[in-house]
C-alpha positions in Angstrom: 0.0 0.0 0.0 1.3 3.4 -0.8 1.2 5.8 2.1 2.7 9.1 0.7 1.8 12.0 3.0 3.7 14.4 0.7 1.4 13.6 -2.3 -1.1 16.3 -3.0 -3.6 15.9 -5.8 -5.5 19.1 -6.5 -8.6 18.5 -8.5 -9.3 21.4 -10.9 -12.6 23.0 -10.3 -13.0 21.5 -6.8 -13.0 24.2 -4.1 -10.1 23.8 -1.8 -12.3 24.2 1.3 -14.4 21.2 0.4 -12.0 18.5 1.7 -11.1 20.5 4.8 -14.8 21.0 5.6 -15.5 17.2 5.3 -12.5 16.4 7.5 -13.6 18.9 10.1 -17.2 17.6 10.3 -16.3 13.8 10.1 -14.1 13.5 13.1 -16.6 14.4 15.9 -19.1 11.9 14.4 -16.9 9.0 15.2 -16.1 8.3 11.6 -12.9 6.3 11.5 -11.8 6.8 7.9 -12.8 9.0 5.0 -11.4 8.7 1.5 -12.1 9.9 -2.1 -12.2 6.8 -4.3 -12.5 5.6 -7.9 -12.4 7.6 -11.0 -11.5 10.9 -9.4 -8.3 9.5 -8.0 -7.4 7.8 -11.2 -8.0 10.9 -13.3 -6.2 13.1 -10.9 -3.1 10.9 -11.1 -3.3 10.9 -14.9 -3.5 14.7 -14.9 -0.7 15.4 -12.4 1.7 12.6 -13.1 1.1 11.9 -16.8 0.0 15.3 -18.0 -3.3 14.1 -19.3 -5.9 16.8 -19.8 -8.5 17.3 -17.0 -11.9 16.6 -18.3 -13.8 17.2 -15.1 -16.1 14.8 -13.2 -19.8 14.5 -12.9 -19.4 13.7 -9.2 -17.0 12.7 -6.4 -17.3 9.3 -4.7 -16.3 9.1 -1.0 -16.1 5.9 1.1 -16.7 6.3 4.9 -15.9 3.9 7.7 -18.9 5.0 9.6 -22.3 6.5 8.7 -22.5 8.2 5.4 -26.0 9.5 6.1 -24.9 11.0 9.4 -22.0 12.7 7.7 -24.2 14.1 5.0 -26.7 15.4 7.6 -23.9 17.0 9.7 -22.5 18.7 6.6 -25.9 20.2 5.8 -26.3 21.6 9.3 -22.8 23.0 9.4 -22.7 24.5 5.9 -26.3 25.6 5.5 -28.3 26.0 2.4 -25.8 28.4 0.9 -23.3 25.6 0.4 -25.6 22.5 0.4 -28.1 22.9 -2.4 -29.4 19.3 -2.5 -29.3 16.3 -0.1 -30.7 12.8 -0.3 -29.9 10.2 2.3 -30.5 6.4 2.2 -29.8 5.2 5.7 -31.0 1.7 4.9 -28.3 1.4 2.1 -25.6 3.4 3.9 -25.4 6.0 1.1 -26.1 9.7 0.6 -26.0 12.1 -2.3 -25.5 15.8 -1.9 -24.4 19.0 -3.7 -21.7 20.8 -1.6 -20.1 24.0 -3.0 -21.6 23.1 -6.3 -20.0 19.7 -6.5 -22.1 16.5 -6.5 -20.9 14.1 -3.8 -21.8 10.4 -3.5 -21.1 9.2 0.1 -21.2 5.5 0.9 -20.3 3.4 3.9 -17.4 1.0 3.3 -18.7 -2.3 2.1 -17.5 -5.8 1.2 -19.1 -8.3 -1.2 -19.1 -11.9 -2.5 -20.8 -13.5 -5.4 -23.0 -16.5 -4.5 -22.8 -17.8 -8.2 -21.2 -16.5 -11.4 -23.2 -13.7 -13.0 -25.5 -13.2 -10.0 -25.8 -10.0 -8.0 -23.2 -9.8 -5.2 -24.1 -10.1 -1.6 -23.1 -6.8 0.0 -22.3 -6.3 3.7 -20.6 -3.5 5.6 -16.8 -3.7 5.7 -13.6 -1.8 6.0 -11.8 0.6 3.6 -9.5 -2.1 2.5 -12.4 -4.5 1.7 -14.2 -1.7 -0.2 -11.3 -1.1 -2.4 -10.9 -4.9 -2.9 -14.4 -5.2 -4.4 -13.7 -2.8 -7.3 -13.3 -3.7 -11.0 -9.8 -2.7 -12.0 -6.6 -1.8 -10.0 -6.6 1.8 -11.5 -10.1 2.2 -9.9 -9.1 0.7 -6.6 -7.0 3.6 -5.3 -8.2 6.1 -2.7 -7.1 9.5 -1.5 -7.6 9.3 2.2 -8.3 12.4 4.2 -6.6 12.1 7.6 -9.0 12.9 10.4 -6.6 13.0 13.4 -4.1 15.6 12.2 -3.4 18.3 9.6 -1.5 16.0 7.2 -2.1 16.2 3.5 -4.4 13.5 2.0 -2.4 10.3 1.3 -2.8 7.9 -1.6 -3.9 4.3 -0.8 -2.9 1.9 -3.5 -3.2 -1.7 -2.2 -3.4 -3.4 -5.6 -0.7 -1.6 -7.7 -3.0 0.6 -9.6 -0.4 3.4 -9.9 1.9 1.1 -11.8 -0.8 -0.1 -14.1 -1.8 3.6 -14.7 1.8 4.4 -15.7 1.7 1.4 -18.2 -1.8 2.4 -19.3 -3.1 -1.0 -18.5 -6.4 -2.3 -17.2 -5.9 -5.2 -14.7 -8.6 -7.0 -12.9 -8.3 -7.3 -9.1 -9.1 -11.0 -8.9 -8.6 -14.2 -10.9 -12.4 -14.7 -10.9 -13.4 -11.1 -11.8 -14.9 -11.9 -15.2 -16.6 -15.1 -14.0 -18.1 -13.3 -11.0 -19.3 -10.3 -13.1 -19.1 -10.5 -16.9 -20.2 -6.9 -17.2 -16.6 -6.0 -16.2 -15.6 -6.9 -19.7 -18.0 -4.2 -21.1 -16.6 -1.8 -18.5 -13.0 -2.7 -19.7 -14.0 -1.8 -23.2 -15.4 1.5 -22.0 -12.3 2.5 -20.2 -10.0 1.3 -22.9 -11.8 3.4 -25.5 -12.1 6.5 -23.2 -8.6 6.4 -21.7 -6.7 4.8 -24.6 -5.6 1.9 -22.3 -4.9 -1.7 -23.2 -5.7 -4.9 -21.2 -2.9 -6.1 -19.0 -1.7 -9.6 -20.3 -3.3 -11.4 -17.3 -6.6 -9.6 -17.9 -6.7 -10.5 -21.5 -6.0 -14.1 -20.6 -8.7 -14.1 -18.0 -11.3 -12.9 -20.5 -10.3 -15.5 -23.0 -10.2 -18.4 -20.6 -13.5 -17.4 -18.9 -15.4 -16.9 -22.1 -14.0 -20.2 -23.5 -15.0 -22.1 -20.4 -18.4 -20.3 -20.1 -18.8 -21.4 -16.5 -22.4 -20.1 -16.0 -25.3 -22.5 -15.7 -27.1 -20.3 -18.3 -26.1 -19.9 -22.0 -27.5 -17.8 -24.9 -29.6 -20.7 -26.1 -31.5 -20.9 -22.8 -34.6 -19.0 -21.8 -34.0 -15.3 -21.7 -36.1 -15.0 -18.5 -33.6 -17.3 -16.6 -30.5 -15.3 -17.5 -28.5 -14.1 -14.5 -28.4 -10.3 -13.9 -24.9 -9.8 -15.2 -26.0 -11.2 -18.5 -29.3 -9.3 -18.6 -30.3 -6.1 -16.8 -26.8 -5.2 -15.6 -25.3 -6.0 -19.0 -27.9 -3.7 -20.6 -26.9 -0.9 -18.3 -23.3 -1.2 -19.1 -24.0 -1.2 -22.9 -26.2 1.9 -22.5 -23.2 3.7 -20.8 -20.9 2.4 -23.5 -23.1 3.6 -26.4 -24.2 6.9 -24.8 -21.0 8.2 -23.1 -18.0 6.6 -24.7 -16.3 6.4 -28.1 -18.5 3.5 -28.9 -16.8 2.5 -32.1 -13.5 1.9 -30.4 -15.2 0.2 -27.5 -17.1 -2.3 -29.7 -13.9 -2.9 -31.7 -12.2 -3.9 -28.4 -15.0 -6.2 -27.5 -14.9 -8.0 -30.9 -11.1 -8.2 -30.7 -11.4 -9.9 -27.3 -14.1 -12.2 -28.5 -16.4 -10.7 -25.8 -19.5 -9.9 -27.9 -20.5 -13.6 -27.5 -21.8 -12.3 -24.2 -24.6 -10.9 -26.3 -24.7 -13.0 -29.4 -22.4 -15.1 -31.6 -23.5 -13.4 -34.8 -22.6 -10.0 -33.4 -19.2 -11.3 -32.5 -18.6 -12.4 -36.1 -20.2 -9.4 -37.8 -17.5 -7.6 -39.7 -19.9 -4.9 -40.8 -21.1 -4.1 -37.3 -19.5 -0.7 -37.1 -20.8 0.5 -40.5 -24.3 -0.7 -39.7 -24.4 1.2 -36.4 -22.9 4.3 -38.0 -25.8 4.3 -40.5 -28.3 3.7 -37.8 -26.9 6.7 -35.9 -27.2 8.8 -39.0 -30.9 7.8 -39.2 -31.4 8.7 -35.5 -32.1 5.2 -34.4 -31.3 4.1 -30.8 -27.9 2.5 -30.9 -28.6 -0.2 -28.4 -31.7 -1.4 -30.3 -29.6 -1.1 -33.5 -26.9 -3.3 -32.0 -29.5 -5.9 -30.8 -31.1 -5.9 -34.3 -28.1 -7.7 -35.7 -28.4 -10.6 -33.4 -29.3 -14.1 -34.5 -32.6 -13.7 -32.6 -33.0 -10.0 -31.8 -36.3 -10.5 -30.0 -34.8 -13.0 -27.6 -31.8 -10.8 -26.9 -34.1 -7.7 -26.4 -36.1 -9.7 -23.9 -32.9 -10.9 -22.1 -31.6 -7.4 -21.8 -35.0 -6.3 -20.7 -35.3 -3.4 -23.2 -38.5 -1.4 -23.0 -41.5 -3.4 -24.1 -41.9 -1.2 -27.2 -38.4 -2.0 -28.4 -38.9 -5.7 -27.6 -42.0 -5.6 -29.9 -40.0 -3.8 -32.6 -37.4 -6.6 -32.5 -40.1 -9.2 -32.9 -41.6 -7.3 -35.8 -38.1 -6.9 -37.3 -37.8 -10.6 -37.4 -41.2 -10.9 -39.1 -40.3 -8.2 -41.7 -37.1 -9.9 -42.6 -38.8 -13.2 -43.0 -41.4 -11.6 -45.3 -38.7 -9.9 -47.4 -36.8 -13.2 -47.7 -39.7 -15.7 -48.1 -42.8 -14.0 -49.3 -41.8 -11.0 -51.4 -41.9 -11.6 -55.2 -38.5 -12.5 -56.6 -38.7 -9.6 -59.0 -39.6 -6.2 -57.5 -37.7 -4.2 -60.1 -41.0 -2.8 -61.4 -42.2 -1.7 -58.1 -42.4 2.1 -57.6 -43.0 4.1 -54.5 -46.7 3.3 -54.5 -46.1 -0.4 -54.7 -43.7 -0.5 -51.9 -45.8 1.8 -49.8 -48.9 -0.4 -50.4 -47.0 -3.5 -49.4 -45.4 -2.0 -46.2 -48.4 -0.1 -45.0 -50.7 -3.1 -45.5 -48.5 -4.9 -43.0 -48.7 -1.8 -40.6 -45.0 -1.7 -40.4 -43.5 0.5 -37.7 -41.1 3.1 -39.4 -38.3 2.4 -37.0 -38.5 -1.4 -37.8 -38.2 -0.7 -41.5 -35.2 1.6 -40.8 -33.5 -1.2 -38.8 -34.2 -3.6 -41.7 -32.7 -1.2 -44.2 -29.5 -0.9 -42.1 -29.2 -4.6 -41.8 -29.8 -5.3 -45.5 -27.5 -2.5 -46.6 -24.6 -4.4 -45.0 -25.7 -7.9 -46.2 -24.2 -9.7 -49.1 -27.5 -10.5 -50.8 -27.7 -9.8 -54.5 -31.1 -8.3 -54.0 -30.9 -4.6 -53.2 -33.9 -4.3 -51.0 -32.5 -1.7 -48.5 -32.9 1.3 -50.9 -36.7 1.2 -51.3 -37.0 0.5 -47.5 -34.9 3.5 -46.8 -36.8 5.7 -49.2 -40.1 4.6 -47.7 -38.8 5.4 -44.2 -37.3 8.7 -45.2 -39.7 10.1 -47.9 -42.5 8.0 -49.2 -44.4 7.5 -45.9 -44.5 11.2 -45.4 -46.2 12.0 -48.7 -49.8 13.0 -48.4 -52.6 13.6 -50.8 -52.5 16.9 -52.8 -55.6 18.0 -50.9 -56.7 17.6 -47.3 -60.1 16.2 -46.3 -61.2 19.7 -45.3 -60.3 21.0 -48.8 -62.1 18.2 -50.5 -65.2 18.8 -48.5 -65.0 22.5 -49.5 -65.0 21.3 -53.1 -68.2 19.4 -52.6 -67.2 16.0 -51.3 -69.3 14.5 -48.5 -67.7 12.9 -45.4 -67.7 9.2 -45.6 -65.9 6.2 -47.2 -65.8 7.7 -50.6 -63.9 10.7 -49.2 -61.3 8.3 -47.7 -61.0 6.5 -51.0 -60.4 9.7 -52.8 -57.7 10.8 -50.3 -56.0 7.4 -50.8 -56.2 7.7 -54.6 -54.7 11.2 -54.5 -51.9 10.0 -52.3 -51.1 7.2 -54.7 -50.9 9.7 -57.5 -48.2 11.5 -55.6 -46.4 8.3 -54.8 -46.4 7.2 -58.5 -44.5 10.4 -59.3 -42.0 10.0 -56.4 -38.6 8.5 -56.8 
């Protein structure tokens, strides 16, 4: 463990009085230890020791040996509303969130955990600072900047797992030999950090991913019922993918996952899809949700959507995508070269196709090796044809003498078809 009292890590944008205030308030409460942990410490070291730019942080995470909620309440009483603009305590979970001096703080009691079975949620109990650092994902995230409570010493760095060395080598190393087996979402997290920070896997970490995925030690596999998937291969996996696609350089992150062979956690076809990046880039240009677009390329997108517990609307879309692709492959006439905008619109609208589903199908077919170029009319329907309306509105036709009723509807449809026949 590093214990360097001379080390001072100033965090740009963080008021200097914030740490001093926390130390001053914590000691009388009987709190034994207080430390800043996780990404803030990692990024501060990168900034000070390796001249990386400081990108700021959405919040600061503190671990407390004692009551986090008591500390938060005491900070509010001491600082008042001028400095504390928001506070939420969760005594039952030993956590609190607050905004102090304009900085979002997450306070949590020190915890320890164990996994009852691979891929399941961990069992969490209260623990020590050392145990709390031990439960983290990578050594570079298992460092802490402890704020001494019994003297005026400067904060000291705690590095029990060698994270500082891995940081210098720009490596991601797991803390335990069973890290991936316990929690497969750590592989997705590794891809996120690798893409964001420009890090590589440490050799042992890469070997652990390969060995664990090859052995596939879980009692559940992708061929089994989606409803029986463990949390780390369902809801927690979805949450990590959402963070990857929404906050990270997702192209680089997905490239890492494919290179590591880790997309089999989702689906074997996604792992083998050499056109995955191009398809998602097209989906992004069309404004489609990236996670749904990723799932669309799976062997069974409806089953994967169910396993990840996507919103019900998106699960239905993935089932409809499967049906649309089957219709295009099995039931569509072999020669559609003579079909114009009205023919395609009639066919798709008779099936009540959801526009987003047609767009997903267009992205998939645009990257397929089929000789039939079906993606272009699908894309044109999604982007242009479905928006075309009749030359006159119902109100204008009524003003011309038409009576409300079925015949008016037929005329509107005829006029729209006229416009479609002229469309390209």
